ZAMARGU-4260 file (C-alpha; in steps of 0.2 Angstrom, whole numbers, plus 5000, padded with zeros to 4 digits):
<rodrens>
0) 4879/4883/4983 | 4874/4878/4965 | 4885/4886/4951 | 4870/4896/4945 | 4867/4903/4963
5) 4885/4906/4965 | 4886/4916/4949 | 4871/4926/4953 | 4879/4931/4970 | 4895/4936/4961
10) 4886/4947/4949 | 4877/4955/4963 | 4892/4958/4973 | 4901/4966/4957 | 4885/4977/4955
15) 4886/4982/4972 | 4904/4987/4971 | 4901/4997/4955 | 4887/5007/4965 | 4899/5009/4980
20) 4913/5016/4968 | 4902/5028/4959 | 4896/5035/4975 | 4913/5037/4982 | 4919/5045/4967
25) 4905/5057/4965 | 4902/5061/4984 | 4884/5061/4981 | 4872/5056/4967 | 4854/5052/4963
30) 4848/5034/4957 | 4847/5040/4940 | 4865/5047/4940 | 4872/5031/4947 | 4862/5021/4934
35) 4870/5031/4921 | 4887/5030/4928 | 4887/5011/4931 | 4877/5006/4916 | 4865/4997/4927
40) 4846/4998/4926 | 4836/5010/4937 | 4828/4995/4946 | 4844/4986/4950 | 4852/5003/4956
45) 4837/5006/4967 | 4837/4989/4975 | 4855/4990/4979 | 4854/5008/4985 | 4840/5002/4997
50) 4850/4987/5003 | 4865/4999/5007 | 4854/5012/5015 | 4846/4999/5027 | 4864/4993/5031
55) 4870/5011/5035 | 4883/5010/5021 | 4874/5024/5012 | 4865/5040/5018 | 4850/5048/5010
60) 4851/5067/5009 | 4839/5080/5006 | 4830/5077/4990 | 4836/5086/4974 | 4824/5100/4967
65) 4815/5095/4952 | 4807/5104/4937 | 4789/5100/4943 | 4791/5081/4944 | 4794/5070/4960
70) 4809/5077/4969 | 4824/5064/4966 | 4832/5056/4982 | 4851/5060/4984 | 4862/5047/4990
75) 4880/5048/4999 | 4892/5035/5003 | 4895/5034/5022 | 4913/5035/5024 | 4912/5031/5043
80) 4903/5015/5039 | 4919/5005/5043 | 4937/5008/5047 | 4954/5001/5043 | 4969/4999/5054
85) 4986/5001/5047 | 5001/4996/5057 | 5019/4999/5053 | 5033/4988/5060 | 5049/4997/5061
90) 5067/4990/5065 | 5079/5001/5075 | 5096/5000/5081 | 5092/5000/5099 | 5073/4998/5099
95) 5060/4993/5087 | 5043/5002/5085 | 5025/5000/5080 | 5016/5015/5072 | 4998/5014/5069
100) 4984/5023/5061 | 4965/5020/5061 | 4956/5028/5046 | 4939/5028/5038 | 4934/5022/5021
105) 4940/5039/5013 | 4957/5036/5020 | 4954/5050/5033 | 4964/5048/5049 | 4954/5045/5065
110) 4968/5041/5077 | 4987/5037/5076 | 5001/5033/5088 | 5018/5025/5091 | 5025/5013/5103
115) 5042/5006/5106 | 5047/4988/5109 | 5063/4978/5113 | 5061/4964/5108 | 5046/4965/5096
120) 5037/4949/5094 | 5020/4943/5088 | 5013/4945/5105 | 5016/4964/5105 | 5008/4965/5087
125) 4993/4955/5094 | 4991/4966/5109 | 4991/4982/5099 | 4979/4975/5086 | 4967/4969/5100
130) 4967/4986/5108 | 4962/4994/5091 | 4949/4982/5087 | 4942/4985/5104 | 4942/5003/5102
135) 4935/5003/5084 | 4924/4987/5082 | 4919/4992/5065 | 4937/4989/5058 | 4935/4978/5044
140) 4953/4977/5037 | 4971/4978/5045 | 4986/4981/5035 | 5003/4978/5041 | 5019/4985/5034
145) 5035/4976/5039 | 5054/4977/5037 | 5057/4962/5026 | 5054/4950/5011 | 5036/4944/5012
150) 5030/4928/5004 | 5012/4921/5006 | 5009/4932/5022 | 5025/4927/5031 | 5041/4937/5033
155) 5056/4925/5028 | 5069/4939/5028 | 5069/4953/5041 | 5079/4964/5053 | 5068/4958/5067
160) 5073/4940/5070 | 5058/4937/5082 | 5045/4939/5067 | 5054/4928/5054 | 5042/4914/5049
165) 5028/4919/5060 | 5012/4918/5051 | 5006/4935/5056 | 4993/4937/5042 | 4985/4921/5045
170) 4985/4922/5064 | 4978/4940/5064 | 4964/4936/5051 | 4958/4920/5061 | 4958/4928/5078
175) 4949/4945/5073 | 4939/4939/5058 | 4945/4954/5047 | 4954/4956/5030 | 4973/4957/5033
180) 4986/4961/5022 | 5005/4960/5025 | 5016/4969/5014 | 5035/4974/5012 | 5039/4992/5018
185) 5048/4996/5002 | 5033/4990/4991 | 5021/5001/5001 | 5033/5016/5000 | 5034/5015/4981
190) 5016/5012/4980 | 5012/5027/4990 | 5025/5037/4981 | 5019/5031/4964 | 5000/5036/4967
195) 5005/5053/4974 | 5012/5057/4957 | 4995/5055/4949 | 5002/5049/4932 | 4989/5050/4918
200) 4996/5034/4911 | 5004/5019/4918 | 5023/5022/4922 | 5038/5012/4930 | 5046/5020/4946
205) 5057/5014/4960 | 5061/5019/4977 | 5079/5014/4984 | 5082/5016/5003 | 5100/5017/5012
210) 5097/5017/5030 | 5111/5018/5043 | 5113/5001/5052 | 5103/4991/5039 | 5106/4984/5021
215) 5098/4993/5006 | 5081/4989/4999 | 5070/4995/4986 | 5052/4995/4979 | 5048/4994/4961
220) 5031/4999/4951 | 5032/4992/4934 | 5020/4998/4922 | 5008/5004/4936 | 5009/4988/4946
225) 5020/4982/4961 | 5033/4970/4955 | 5035/4957/4969 | 5044/4943/4959 | 5041/4925/4959
230) 5044/4923/4979 | 5042/4941/4983 | 5061/4944/4983 | 5061/4957/4970 | 5069/4973/4976
235) 5082/4965/4988 | 5096/4975/4981 | 5108/4970/4995 | 5109/4953/4987 | 5115/4960/4970
240) 5132/4953/4965 | 5143/4967/4971 | 5159/4956/4970 | 5161/4957/4989 | 5155/4949/5005
245) 5139/4956/5013 | 5150/4962/5027 | 5161/4972/5015 | 5146/4979/5006 | 5139/4985/5023
250) 5155/4993/5027 | 5157/5002/5010 | 5139/5009/5011 | 5143/5016/5028 | 5160/5024/5022
255) 5157/5041/5014 | 5173/5038/5003 | 5164/5022/4995 | 5146/5025/4998 | 5142/5033/4981
260) 5150/5020/4970 | 5142/5006/4980 | 5125/5014/4980 | 5126/5018/4961 | 5129/4999/4958
265) 5112/4996/4965 | 5104/5011/4956 | 5112/5006/4939 | 5105/4988/4941 | 5088/4995/4944
270) 5090/5006/4929 | 5095/4992/4918 | 5082/4980/4923 | 5067/4992/4925 | 5071/5007/4913
275) 5061/5017/4925 | 5054/5035/4923 | 5061/5040/4940 | 5070/5033/4955 | 5068/5041/4972
280) 5082/5039/4984 | 5080/5040/5003 | 5087/5034/5020 | 5098/5042/5033 | 5114/5038/5023
285) 5107/5049/5008 | 5112/5067/5008 | 5105/5080/4995 | 5122/5082/4987 | 5123/5063/4985
290) 5109/5062/4971 | 5121/5071/4958 | 5136/5061/4963 | 5127/5044/4962 | 5120/5050/4945
295) 5138/5053/4939 | 5143/5036/4944 | 5128/5028/4935 | 5133/5037/4919 | 5148/5027/4919
300) 5139/5012/4914 | 5121/5019/4909 | 5119/5029/4893 | 5113/5047/4896 | 5097/5044/4885
305) 5091/5029/4897 | 5095/5038/4914 | 5079/5041/4924 | 5076/5056/4934 | 5084/5054/4952
310) 5076/5063/4966 | 5077/5064/4984 | 5063/5057/4995 | 5063/5068/5010 | 5048/5060/5019
315) 5047/5043/5015 | 5036/5039/5030 | 5022/5049/5022 | 5023/5039/5006 | 5024/5023/5017
320) 5008/5026/5026 | 4999/5033/5011 | 5003/5016/5002 | 4997/5006/5017 | 4981/5015/5018
325) 4977/5013/5000 | 4982/4995/4999 | 4972/4991/5014 | 4956/5000/5008 | 4958/4991/4991
330) 4958/4974/5001 | 4940/4979/5006 | 4934/4981/4987 | 4926/4966/4979 | 4934/4966/4962
335) 4922/4967/4947 | 4936/4963/4935 | 4944/4947/4933 | 4959/4951/4944 | 4965/4948/4962
340) 4958/4959/4975 | 4975/4966/4978 | 4986/4974/4965
</rodrens>
């Protein structure tokens, strides 16, 4: 394709995305309203709306009443035009599990379920993916949330040894021909948590988790964007210099007499590096009364004026799935700004 043709196609896709986002945001709109919102001409909007109408991506509703002129057609985005599948892989002490959700383009849940595995390898992931795609042929994107550090679509650190260095993202994309994302569980949790706050301006927040039987981890939003780091290692707070072996760190986190000071070491490090608005603490090792105790420990090193709000995240799984649904939906959007399709 020539550079001119390629640029023309890119502009067309950007314009289509503007129209899509306008209809999604406004629920329904006339061609004139879409043109006013997007800044596109009536002719361009009309052509795009007709194309989307033929494809079934847009629905035509009853015409809008007029003041004597020709009634204006009203358009609505078809949220069931396509679906996404969101698959969360969880590590357990005795059994691992896979939780899945199928949602429409509005993020509304169509089906959800949970299955246990031991061991849990790529074959199990492939099988559940295949079943979902067979049941919902209109699935256009699949998002995976995984317990480990992810770099270029591959987990290189994980509590599930069978999935380390497996090219999950590439293999699923190639086999099923859909958009695929693979993201760290804590990044997704903080992403979902952050967007639920509905901040009016970009903020920095973190979520740190302390789960029985596991090393701690965290997810960070810096100025409204996930901070992954150079090799997507950011947030792996179990690798902080605690001045002890990993085995001793693990033991101290599982001992109530030493838990607060050890957890506060990680939290203080996040505060000093990020200077966040809020840090949400979660995990089976965290009890409600621990929040105040960890705050007191942090204040031994962090000046009061720089202490963020510390809060208990009671239902992190809801934020986790919310973040995965949102990010998977975003993977379908053609970016009309000069940024990556993902965050």
